N, CA, C, O and the ligand as a Tripos MOL2 file, in Angstrom:
@<TRIPOS>MOLECULE
protein
  253   251    64     0     0
PROTEIN
NO_CHARGES

@<TRIPOS>ATOM
      1 N          16.2950   64.1150   21.6040 N.3       1 MET1
      2 CA         15.9500   64.6620   20.3500 C.3       1 MET1
      3 C          15.1500   63.6460   19.5660 C.2       1 MET1
      4 O          15.4700   62.4570   19.5720 O.2       1 MET1
      5 N          14.1500   64.0910   18.9150 N.am      2 ALA2
      6 CA         13.3180   63.1600   18.1270 C.3       2 ALA2
      7 C          14.0260   62.7860   16.8530 C.2       2 ALA2
      8 O          14.8730   63.5070   16.3230 O.2       2 ALA2
      9 N          13.6230   61.5910   16.3790 N.am      3 ALA3
     10 CA         14.1300   61.0850   15.0610 C.3       3 ALA3
     11 C          13.5240   61.9290   13.9570 C.2       3 ALA3
     12 O          12.3050   62.0550   13.8450 O.2       3 ALA3
     13 N          14.3680   62.4850   13.1710 N.am      4 VAL4
     14 CA         13.8720   63.3500   12.0240 C.3       4 VAL4
     15 C          14.2060   62.7000   10.7120 C.2       4 VAL4
     16 O          15.3760   62.3870   10.4950 O.2       4 VAL4
     17 N          13.2860   62.4780    9.8370 N.am      5 PRO5
     18 CA         13.5440   61.8450    8.5830 C.3       5 PRO5
     19 C          14.3540   62.6980    7.7030 C.2       5 PRO5
     20 O          14.1090   63.9020    7.6410 O.2       5 PRO5
     21 N          15.3150   62.1560    7.0080 N.am      6 LYS6
     22 CA         16.2580   62.8810    6.1220 C.3       6 LYS6
     23 C          15.5630   63.3260    4.8820 C.2       6 LYS6
     24 O          15.7630   64.4460    4.4110 O.2       6 LYS6
     25 N          14.7340   62.4440    4.3370 N.am      7 ILE7
     26 CA         14.0160   62.7750    3.1010 C.3       7 ILE7
     27 C          12.4970   62.7080    3.3500 C.2       7 ILE7
     28 O          11.9670   61.8090    4.0020 O.2       7 ILE7
     29 N          11.8520   63.7180    2.7860 N.am      8 ARG8
     30 CA         10.3800   63.7720    2.9620 C.3       8 ARG8
     31 C           9.7340   62.6590    2.1090 C.2       8 ARG8
     32 O          10.0530   62.4940    0.9310 O.2       8 ARG8
     33 N           8.8090   61.8950    2.7490 N.am      9 ILE9
     34 CA          8.0470   60.8940    2.0450 C.3       9 ILE9
     35 C           6.8300   61.6260    1.4130 C.2       9 ILE9
     36 O           6.0770   62.3210    2.0950 O.2       9 ILE9
     37 N           6.6770   61.4420    0.1200 N.am     10 SER10
     38 CA          5.5910   62.0560   -0.5480 C.3      10 SER10
     39 C           4.2370   61.5050   -0.0640 C.2      10 SER10
     40 O           4.1720   60.3850    0.4430 O.2      10 SER10
     41 N           3.1710   62.2820   -0.2180 N.am     11 SER11
     42 CA          1.8530   61.8680    0.2940 C.3      11 SER11
     43 C           1.4540   60.5470   -0.4250 C.2      11 SER11
     44 O           0.8140   59.6900    0.1840 O.2      11 SER11
     45 N           1.8090   60.3920   -1.6450 N.am     12 GLY12
     46 CA          1.4530   59.1390   -2.3330 C.3      12 GLY12
     47 C           2.1670   57.9210   -1.7810 C.2      12 GLY12
     48 O           1.5790   56.8550   -1.6000 O.2      12 GLY12
     49 N           3.4240   58.1070   -1.5230 N.am     13 ARG13
     50 CA          4.2240   56.9450   -0.9730 C.3      13 ARG13
     51 C           3.7950   56.6320    0.4480 C.2      13 ARG13
     52 O           3.7530   55.4690    0.8500 O.2      13 ARG13
     53 N           3.4750   57.6760    1.2110 N.am     14 ARG14
     54 CA          2.9570   57.4940    2.5670 C.3      14 ARG14
     55 C           1.6170   56.7470    2.5570 C.2      14 ARG14
     56 O           1.4080   55.8030    3.3190 O.2      14 ARG14
     57 N           0.7270   57.1910    1.6840 N.am     15 ASP15
     58 CA         -0.5840   56.5440    1.5990 C.3      15 ASP15
     59 C          -0.5340   55.1400    1.1150 C.2      15 ASP15
     60 O          -1.3490   54.3190    1.5360 O.2      15 ASP15
     61 N           0.4270   54.8090    0.2100 N.am     16 ARG16
     62 CA          0.5990   53.4330   -0.2660 C.3      16 ARG16
     63 C           1.1130   52.5990    0.9000 C.2      16 ARG16
     64 O           0.6870   51.4540    1.0530 O.2      16 ARG16
     65 N           1.9730   53.1040    1.6940 N.am     17 ARG17
     66 CA          2.4600   52.3970    2.8460 C.3      17 ARG17
     67 C           1.3540   52.1000    3.8080 C.2      17 ARG17
     68 O           1.2450   50.9740    4.2940 O.2      17 ARG17
     69 N           0.5370   53.0640    4.0970 N.am     18 ARG18
     70 CA         -0.5540   52.8980    5.0640 C.3      18 ARG18
     71 C          -1.6220   51.9430    4.5550 C.2      18 ARG18
     72 O          -2.2790   51.2450    5.3270 O.2      18 ARG18
     73 N          -1.7810   51.9310    3.2000 N.am     19 ALA19
     74 CA         -2.7970   51.1180    2.6160 C.3      19 ALA19
     75 C          -2.5310   49.6360    2.7950 C.2      19 ALA19
     76 O          -3.4510   48.8230    2.7150 O.2      19 ALA19
     77 N          -1.2820   49.2810    3.0370 N.am     20 GLN20
     78 CA         -0.8970   47.8970    3.1820 C.3      20 GLN20
     79 C          -1.5830   47.2730    4.4420 C.2      20 GLN20
     80 O          -1.8810   46.0780    4.4490 O.2      20 GLN20
     81 N          -1.8180   48.0520    5.4530 N.am     21 THR21
     82 CA         -2.3620   47.5560    6.6990 C.3      21 THR21
     83 C          -3.7260   48.2200    7.0340 C.2      21 THR21
     84 O          -4.1590   48.2420    8.1860 O.2      21 THR21
     85 N          -4.3500   48.7350    6.0260 N.am     22 PHE22
     86 CA         -5.6480   49.3340    6.2420 C.3      22 PHE22
     87 C          -6.7360   48.2800    6.2740 C.2      22 PHE22
     88 O          -6.6200   47.3710    5.4510 O.2      22 PHE22
     89 N          -7.7870   48.2580    7.1050 N.am     23 PRO23
     90 CA         -8.1370   49.2770    8.1000 C.3      23 PRO23
     91 C          -7.2940   49.1800    9.3440 C.2      23 PRO23
     92 O          -6.9500   50.2190    9.9070 O.2      23 PRO23
     93 N          -6.9430   48.0170    9.8060 N.am     24 SER24
     94 CA         -6.1090   47.8520   10.9810 C.3      24 SER24
     95 C          -5.3280   46.5620   10.9110 C.2      24 SER24
     96 O          -5.8620   45.5590   10.4380 O.2      24 SER24
     97 N          -4.1270   46.5420   11.3460 N.am     25 PRO25
     98 CA         -3.3540   45.3350   11.2180 C.3      25 PRO25
     99 C          -3.9620   44.1380   12.0280 C.2      25 PRO25
    100 O          -3.7490   42.9670   11.7150 O.2      25 PRO25
    101 N          -4.7270   44.5170   13.0810 N.am     26 ARG26
    102 CA         -5.3050   43.4160   13.9040 C.3      26 ARG26
    103 C          -6.5130   42.7920   13.1720 C.2      26 ARG26
    104 O          -6.8580   41.6390   13.4320 O.2      26 ARG26
    105 N          -7.1200   43.5040   12.3100 N.am     27 LEU27
    106 CA         -8.3490   43.0100   11.6610 C.3      27 LEU27
    107 C          -8.0150   42.2290   10.3620 C.2      27 LEU27
    108 O          -8.9160   41.6790    9.7280 O.2      27 LEU27
    109 N          -6.7890   42.1830    9.9880 N.am     28 ARG28
    110 CA         -6.4050   41.5940    8.7020 C.3      28 ARG28
    111 C          -6.5020   40.0620    8.8120 C.2      28 ARG28
    112 O          -6.9590   39.3990    7.8810 O.2      28 ARG28
    113 N          -6.0800   39.5190    9.9270 N.am     29 ASN29
    114 CA         -5.9540   38.0680   10.0600 C.3      29 ASN29
    115 C          -7.0740   37.5270   10.9450 C.2      29 ASN29
    116 O          -6.9120   37.3530   12.1530 O.2      29 ASN29
    117 N          -8.2200   37.2650   10.3010 N.am     30 GLN30
    118 CA         -9.3300   36.7720   11.1040 C.3      30 GLN30
    119 C          -9.7920   35.4170   10.5880 C.2      30 GLN30
    120 O          -9.6760   35.1160    9.4000 O.2      30 GLN30
    121 N         -10.2960   34.6370   11.4640 N.am     31 ILE31
    122 CA        -10.8050   33.3240   11.1030 C.3      31 ILE31
    123 C         -12.2420   33.2220   11.6280 C.2      31 ILE31
    124 O         -12.6750   33.9680   12.5060 O.2      31 ILE31
    125 N         -12.9370   32.2740   11.0510 N.am     32 HIS32
    126 CA        -14.3760   32.1050   11.4170 C.3      32 HIS32
    127 C         -14.4450   31.0460   12.5310 C.2      32 HIS32
    128 O         -13.8400   29.9770   12.4550 O.2      32 HIS32
    129 N         -15.2040   31.4000   13.5490 N.am     33 CYS33
    130 CA        -15.4750   30.4730   14.6160 C.3      33 CYS33
    131 C         -16.5800   29.4840   14.1860 C.2      33 CYS33
    132 O         -17.2410   29.6600   13.1630 O.2      33 CYS33
    133 N         -16.7450   28.4510   15.0050 N.am     34 GLU34
    134 CA        -17.8080   27.4530   14.6600 C.3      34 GLU34
    135 C         -19.1770   28.0990   14.6410 C.2      34 GLU34
    136 O         -20.0780   27.6710   13.9210 O.2      34 GLU34
    137 N         -19.3190   29.1680   15.4710 N.am     35 CYS35
    138 CA        -20.6620   29.8280   15.4810 C.3      35 CYS35
    139 C         -20.8410   30.8350   14.3510 C.2      35 CYS35
    140 O         -21.8860   31.4610   14.1760 O.2      35 CYS35
    141 N         -19.7620   30.9470   13.6060 N.am     36 GLY36
    142 CA        -19.8910   31.8810   12.4480 C.3      36 GLY36
    143 C         -19.3480   33.2370   12.6340 C.2      36 GLY36
    144 O         -19.3110   34.0560   11.7160 O.2      36 GLY36
    145 N         -18.9070   33.4790   13.8890 N.am     37 GLU37
    146 CA        -18.3700   34.8020   14.2440 C.3      37 GLU37
    147 C         -16.9070   34.9380   13.7750 C.2      37 GLU37
    148 O         -16.1460   33.9700   13.7630 O.2      37 GLU37
    149 N         -16.5520   36.1530   13.3980 N.am     38 LEU38
    150 CA        -15.1650   36.4040   13.0470 C.3      38 LEU38
    151 C         -14.3460   36.6820   14.3120 C.2      38 LEU38
    152 O         -14.6350   37.5760   15.1070 O.2      38 LEU38
    153 N         -13.3000   35.8490   14.4420 N.am     39 VAL39
    154 CA        -12.4410   35.9950   15.6170 C.3      39 VAL39
    155 C         -11.0270   36.0330   15.2570 C.2      39 VAL39
    156 O         -10.6380   35.4880   14.2240 O.2      39 VAL39
    157 N         -10.1990   36.6740   16.0880 N.am     40 LEU40
    158 CA         -8.8020   36.7240   15.8600 C.3      40 LEU40
    159 C          -8.1610   35.3990   16.2310 C.2      40 LEU40
    160 O          -8.6190   34.7580   17.1770 O.2      40 LEU40
    161 N          -7.1170   34.9560   15.5290 N.am     41 PRO41
    162 CA         -6.4720   33.7060   15.7830 C.3      41 PRO41
    163 C          -5.8630   33.7340   17.2100 C.2      41 PRO41
    164 O          -5.3720   34.7670   17.6650 O.2      41 PRO41
    165 N          -5.9080   32.6220   17.8710 N.am     42 TYR42
    166 CA         -5.3480   32.4590   19.2010 C.3      42 TYR42
    167 C          -6.1660   33.2380   20.2600 C.2      42 TYR42
    168 O          -5.6660   33.5300   21.3470 O.2      42 TYR42
    169 N          -7.3970   33.5590   19.9310 N.am     43 HIS43
    170 CA         -8.2450   34.2960   20.7780 C.3      43 HIS43
    171 C          -9.5600   33.5600   20.9990 C.2      43 HIS43
    172 O         -10.0970   32.9750   20.0580 O.2      43 HIS43
    173 N         -10.0920   33.5740   22.2220 N.am     44 VAL44
    174 CA        -11.3620   32.9150   22.4840 C.3      44 VAL44
    175 C         -12.4520   33.7560   21.8140 C.2      44 VAL44
    176 O         -12.4120   34.9860   21.8110 O.2      44 VAL44
    177 N         -13.4540   33.0160   21.2330 N.am     45 CYS45
    178 CA        -14.5920   33.6950   20.6120 C.3      45 CYS45
    179 C         -15.3890   34.4290   21.6500 C.2      45 CYS45
    180 O         -15.7730   33.8250   22.6510 O.2      45 CYS45
    181 N         -15.6560   35.6930   21.4680 N.am     46 GLN46
    182 CA        -16.4120   36.4580   22.4040 C.3      46 GLN46
    183 C         -17.8540   36.1490   22.2890 C.2      46 GLN46
    184 O         -18.6100   36.4940   23.1970 O.2      46 GLN46
    185 N         -18.2970   35.5280   21.2440 N.am     47 ASN47
    186 CA        -19.7330   35.2680   21.0150 C.3      47 ASN47
    187 C         -20.1320   33.9810   21.6840 C.2      47 ASN47
    188 O         -21.1820   33.9540   22.3260 O.2      47 ASN47
    189 N         -19.3720   32.9110   21.5820 N.am     48 CYS48
    190 CA        -19.7910   31.6180   22.1690 C.3      48 CYS48
    191 C         -18.7690   31.1070   23.2170 C.2      48 CYS48
    192 O         -19.0500   30.1100   23.8820 O.2      48 CYS48
    193 N         -17.6220   31.7400   23.3840 N.am     49 GLY49
    194 CA        -16.6300   31.2940   24.3460 C.3      49 GLY49
    195 C         -15.8690   30.0830   23.9930 C.2      49 GLY49
    196 O         -15.2650   29.4530   24.8610 O.2      49 GLY49
    197 N         -15.8730   29.7200   22.7080 N.am     50 ARG50
    198 CA        -15.1130   28.5790   22.2960 C.3      50 ARG50
    199 C         -13.7630   28.9230   21.8050 C.2      50 ARG50
    200 O         -13.5830   30.0170   21.2690 O.2      50 ARG50
    201 N         -12.7760   28.0540   21.9500 N.am     51 TYR51
    202 CA        -11.4220   28.2340   21.4020 C.3      51 TYR51
    203 C         -11.0610   26.9390   20.7300 C.2      51 TYR51
    204 O         -10.9360   25.9180   21.4060 O.2      51 TYR51
    205 N         -10.8920   26.9380   19.4470 N.am     52 ARG52
    206 CA        -10.5140   25.8030   18.6500 C.3      52 ARG52
    207 C         -11.4590   24.6010   18.8690 C.2      52 ARG52
    208 O         -11.0430   23.4540   19.0290 O.2      52 ARG52
    209 N         -12.7410   24.9460   18.8650 N.am     53 GLY53
    210 CA        -13.7870   23.9010   18.9590 C.3      53 GLY53
    211 C         -14.0930   23.4410   20.3460 C.2      53 GLY53
    212 O         -14.9510   22.5800   20.5410 O.2      53 GLY53
    213 N         -13.4080   24.0000   21.3250 N.am     54 ARG54
    214 CA        -13.6200   23.5870   22.7210 C.3      54 ARG54
    215 C         -14.1990   24.7770   23.5390 C.2      54 ARG54
    216 O         -13.8070   25.9300   23.3580 O.2      54 ARG54
    217 N         -15.1150   24.4520   24.4120 N.am     55 LYS55
    218 CA        -15.6680   25.5350   25.2430 C.3      55 LYS55
    219 C         -14.7040   25.8230   26.4170 C.2      55 LYS55
    220 O         -14.4350   24.9640   27.2570 O.2      55 LYS55
    221 N         -14.2100   27.0430   26.4330 N.am     56 VAL56
    222 CA        -13.2750   27.3190   27.5150 C.3      56 VAL56
    223 C         -13.7110   28.5570   28.3320 C.2      56 VAL56
    224 O         -12.9880   28.9800   29.2340 O.2      56 VAL56
    225 N         -14.8510   29.1200   28.0290 N.am     57 MET57
    226 CA        -15.2610   30.3490   28.7150 C.3      57 MET57
    227 C         -16.8010   30.3320   28.8250 C.2      57 MET57
    228 O         -17.4960   29.8820   27.9150 O.2      57 MET57
    229 N         -17.2990   30.8230   29.9360 N.am     58 LYS58
    230 CA        -18.7190   30.9140   30.0840 C.3      58 LYS58
    231 C         -19.2360   32.1840   29.4020 C.2      58 LYS58
    232 O         -18.7260   33.2800   29.6350 O.2      58 LYS58
    233 N         -20.2260   32.0210   28.5800 N.am     59 VAL59
    234 CA        -20.8220   33.1450   27.9280 C.3      59 VAL59
    235 C         -22.3120   33.0560   28.0590 C.2      59 VAL59
    236 O         -22.9100   31.9880   27.9300 O.2      59 VAL59
    237 N         -22.9160   34.2270   28.3240 N.am     60 GLU60
    238 CA        -24.3520   34.2800   28.3910 C.3      60 GLU60
    239 C         -24.9530   34.1430   26.9870 C.2      60 GLU60
    240 O         -24.8150   35.0090   26.1230 O.2      60 GLU60
    241 N         -25.6210   33.0140   26.8180 N.am     61 GLU61
    242 CA        -26.1670   32.7150   25.5010 C.3      61 GLU61
    243 C         -27.6470   32.8900   25.5340 C.2      61 GLU61
    244 O         -28.3130   32.5420   26.5080 O.2      61 GLU61
    245 N         -28.1660   33.4420   24.4450 N.am     62 ASP62
    246 CA        -29.6080   33.6510   24.3430 C.3      62 ASP62
    247 C         -30.2490   32.4890   23.5710 C.2      62 ASP62
    248 O         -29.9870   32.2810   22.3870 O.2      62 ASP62
    249 N         -31.0740   31.7650   24.2660 N.am     63 TYR63
    250 CA        -31.7580   30.6560   23.5910 C.3      63 TYR63
    251 C         -33.2110   30.9410   23.3630 C.2      63 TYR63
    252 O         -33.9240   30.1060   22.8070 O.2      63 TYR63
    253 ZN        -17.9390   31.4330   18.4410 Zn       64 ZN64
@<TRIPOS>BOND
     1     1     2 1
     2     2     3 1
     3     3     4 2
     4     3     5 am
     5     5     6 1
     6     6     7 1
     7     7     8 2
     8     7     9 am
     9     9    10 1
    10    10    11 1
    11    11    12 2
    12    11    13 am
    13    13    14 1
    14    14    15 1
    15    15    16 2
    16    15    17 am
    17    17    18 1
    18    18    19 1
    19    19    20 2
    20    19    21 am
    21    21    22 1
    22    22    23 1
    23    23    24 2
    24    23    25 am
    25    25    26 1
    26    26    27 1
    27    27    28 2
    28    27    29 am
    29    29    30 1
    30    30    31 1
    31    31    32 2
    32    31    33 am
    33    33    34 1
    34    34    35 1
    35    35    36 2
    36    35    37 am
    37    37    38 1
    38    38    39 1
    39    39    40 2
    40    39    41 am
    41    41    42 1
    42    42    43 1
    43    43    44 2
    44    43    45 am
    45    45    46 1
    46    46    47 1
    47    47    48 2
    48    47    49 am
    49    49    50 1
    50    50    51 1
    51    51    52 2
    52    51    53 am
    53    53    54 1
    54    54    55 1
    55    55    56 2
    56    55    57 am
    57    57    58 1
    58    58    59 1
    59    59    60 2
    60    59    61 am
    61    61    62 1
    62    62    63 1
    63    63    64 2
    64    63    65 am
    65    65    66 1
    66    66    67 1
    67    67    68 2
    68    67    69 am
    69    69    70 1
    70    70    71 1
    71    71    72 2
    72    71    73 am
    73    73    74 1
    74    74    75 1
    75    75    76 2
    76    75    77 am
    77    77    78 1
    78    78    79 1
    79    79    80 2
    80    79    81 am
    81    81    82 1
    82    82    83 1
    83    83    84 2
    84    83    85 am
    85    85    86 1
    86    86    87 1
    87    87    88 2
    88    87    89 am
    89    89    90 1
    90    90    91 1
    91    91    92 2
    92    91    93 am
    93    93    94 1
    94    94    95 1
    95    95    96 2
    96    95    97 am
    97    97    98 1
    98    98    99 1
    99    99   100 2
   100    99   101 am
   101   101   102 1
   102   102   103 1
   103   103   104 2
   104   103   105 am
   105   105   106 1
   106   106   107 1
   107   107   108 2
   108   107   109 am
   109   109   110 1
   110   110   111 1
   111   111   112 2
   112   111   113 am
   113   113   114 1
   114   114   115 1
   115   115   116 2
   116   115   117 am
   117   117   118 1
   118   118   119 1
   119   119   120 2
   120   119   121 am
   121   121   122 1
   122   122   123 1
   123   123   124 2
   124   123   125 am
   125   125   126 1
   126   126   127 1
   127   127   128 2
   128   127   129 am
   129   129   130 1
   130   130   131 1
   131   131   132 2
   132   131   133 am
   133   133   134 1
   134   134   135 1
   135   135   136 2
   136   135   137 am
   137   137   138 1
   138   138   139 1
   139   139   140 2
   140   139   141 am
   141   141   142 1
   142   142   143 1
   143   143   144 2
   144   143   145 am
   145   145   146 1
   146   146   147 1
   147   147   148 2
   148   147   149 am
   149   149   150 1
   150   150   151 1
   151   151   152 2
   152   151   153 am
   153   153   154 1
   154   154   155 1
   155   155   156 2
   156   155   157 am
   157   157   158 1
   158   158   159 1
   159   159   160 2
   160   159   161 am
   161   161   162 1
   162   162   163 1
   163   163   164 2
   164   163   165 am
   165   165   166 1
   166   166   167 1
   167   167   168 2
   168   167   169 am
   169   169   170 1
   170   170   171 1
   171   171   172 2
   172   171   173 am
   173   173   174 1
   174   174   175 1
   175   175   176 2
   176   175   177 am
   177   177   178 1
   178   178   179 1
   179   179   180 2
   180   179   181 am
   181   181   182 1
   182   182   183 1
   183   183   184 2
   184   183   185 am
   185   185   186 1
   186   186   187 1
   187   187   188 2
   188   187   189 am
   189   189   190 1
   190   190   191 1
   191   191   192 2
   192   191   193 am
   193   193   194 1
   194   194   195 1
   195   195   196 2
   196   195   197 am
   197   197   198 1
   198   198   199 1
   199   199   200 2
   200   199   201 am
   201   201   202 1
   202   202   203 1
   203   203   204 2
   204   203   205 am
   205   205   206 1
   206   206   207 1
   207   207   208 2
   208   207   209 am
   209   209   210 1
   210   210   211 1
   211   211   212 2
   212   211   213 am
   213   213   214 1
   214   214   215 1
   215   215   216 2
   216   215   217 am
   217   217   218 1
   218   218   219 1
   219   219   220 2
   220   219   221 am
   221   221   222 1
   222   222   223 1
   223   223   224 2
   224   223   225 am
   225   225   226 1
   226   226   227 1
   227   227   228 2
   228   227   229 am
   229   229   230 1
   230   230   231 1
   231   231   232 2
   232   231   233 am
   233   233   234 1
   234   234   235 1
   235   235   236 2
   236   235   237 am
   237   237   238 1
   238   238   239 1
   239   239   240 2
   240   239   241 am
   241   241   242 1
   242   242   243 1
   243   243   244 2
   244   243   245 am
   245   245   246 1
   246   246   247 1
   247   247   248 2
   248   247   249 am
   249   249   250 1
   250   250   251 1
   251   251   252 2
@<TRIPOS>SUBSTRUCTURE
     1 MET1         2 RESIDUE 1 A MET
     2 ALA2         6 RESIDUE 1 A ALA
     3 ALA3        10 RESIDUE 1 A ALA
     4 VAL4        14 RESIDUE 1 A VAL
     5 PRO5        18 RESIDUE 1 A PRO
     6 LYS6        22 RESIDUE 1 A LYS
     7 ILE7        26 RESIDUE 1 A ILE
     8 ARG8        30 RESIDUE 1 A ARG
     9 ILE9        34 RESIDUE 1 A ILE
    10 SER10       38 RESIDUE 1 A SER
    11 SER11       42 RESIDUE 1 A SER
    12 GLY12       46 RESIDUE 1 A GLY
    13 ARG13       50 RESIDUE 1 A ARG
    14 ARG14       54 RESIDUE 1 A ARG
    15 ASP15       58 RESIDUE 1 A ASP
    16 ARG16       62 RESIDUE 1 A ARG
    17 ARG17       66 RESIDUE 1 A ARG
    18 ARG18       70 RESIDUE 1 A ARG
    19 ALA19       74 RESIDUE 1 A ALA
    20 GLN20       78 RESIDUE 1 A GLN
    21 THR21       82 RESIDUE 1 A THR
    22 PHE22       86 RESIDUE 1 A PHE
    23 PRO23       90 RESIDUE 1 A PRO
    24 SER24       94 RESIDUE 1 A SER
    25 PRO25       98 RESIDUE 1 A PRO
    26 ARG26      102 RESIDUE 1 A ARG
    27 LEU27      106 RESIDUE 1 A LEU
    28 ARG28      110 RESIDUE 1 A ARG
    29 ASN29      114 RESIDUE 1 A ASN
    30 GLN30      118 RESIDUE 1 A GLN
    31 ILE31      122 RESIDUE 1 A ILE
    32 HIS32      126 RESIDUE 1 A HIS
    33 CYS33      130 RESIDUE 1 A CYS
    34 GLU34      134 RESIDUE 1 A GLU
    35 CYS35      138 RESIDUE 1 A CYS
    36 GLY36      142 RESIDUE 1 A GLY
    37 GLU37      146 RESIDUE 1 A GLU
    38 LEU38      150 RESIDUE 1 A LEU
    39 VAL39      154 RESIDUE 1 A VAL
    40 LEU40      158 RESIDUE 1 A LEU
    41 PRO41      162 RESIDUE 1 A PRO
    42 TYR42      166 RESIDUE 1 A TYR
    43 HIS43      170 RESIDUE 1 A HIS
    44 VAL44      174 RESIDUE 1 A VAL
    45 CYS45      178 RESIDUE 1 A CYS
    46 GLN46      182 RESIDUE 1 A GLN
    47 ASN47      186 RESIDUE 1 A ASN
    48 CYS48      190 RESIDUE 1 A CYS
    49 GLY49      194 RESIDUE 1 A GLY
    50 ARG50      198 RESIDUE 1 A ARG
    51 TYR51      202 RESIDUE 1 A TYR
    52 ARG52      206 RESIDUE 1 A ARG
    53 GLY53      210 RESIDUE 1 A GLY
    54 ARG54      214 RESIDUE 1 A ARG
    55 LYS55      218 RESIDUE 1 A LYS
    56 VAL56      222 RESIDUE 1 A VAL
    57 MET57      226 RESIDUE 1 A MET
    58 LYS58      230 RESIDUE 1 A LYS
    59 VAL59      234 RESIDUE 1 A VAL
    60 GLU60      238 RESIDUE 1 A GLU
    61 GLU61      242 RESIDUE 1 A GLU
    62 ASP62      246 RESIDUE 1 A ASP
    63 TYR63      250 RESIDUE 1 A TYR
    64 ZN64       253 GROUP 0 **** ****
């Protein structure tokens, strides 16, 4: 049996709750890479392949 809420959450309360993590929880915590790209923490930059200032991944770069 599915979990059924005892009390209905009003649309305003629901929307306020969702607004806390809008647009997406993953996009809220972003840092800038050395190349200027926005990257998620603890992730290798997809643009230049660097992680914390060190090159750790091969990326096709356009020169
Ligand atoms: Zn980068």
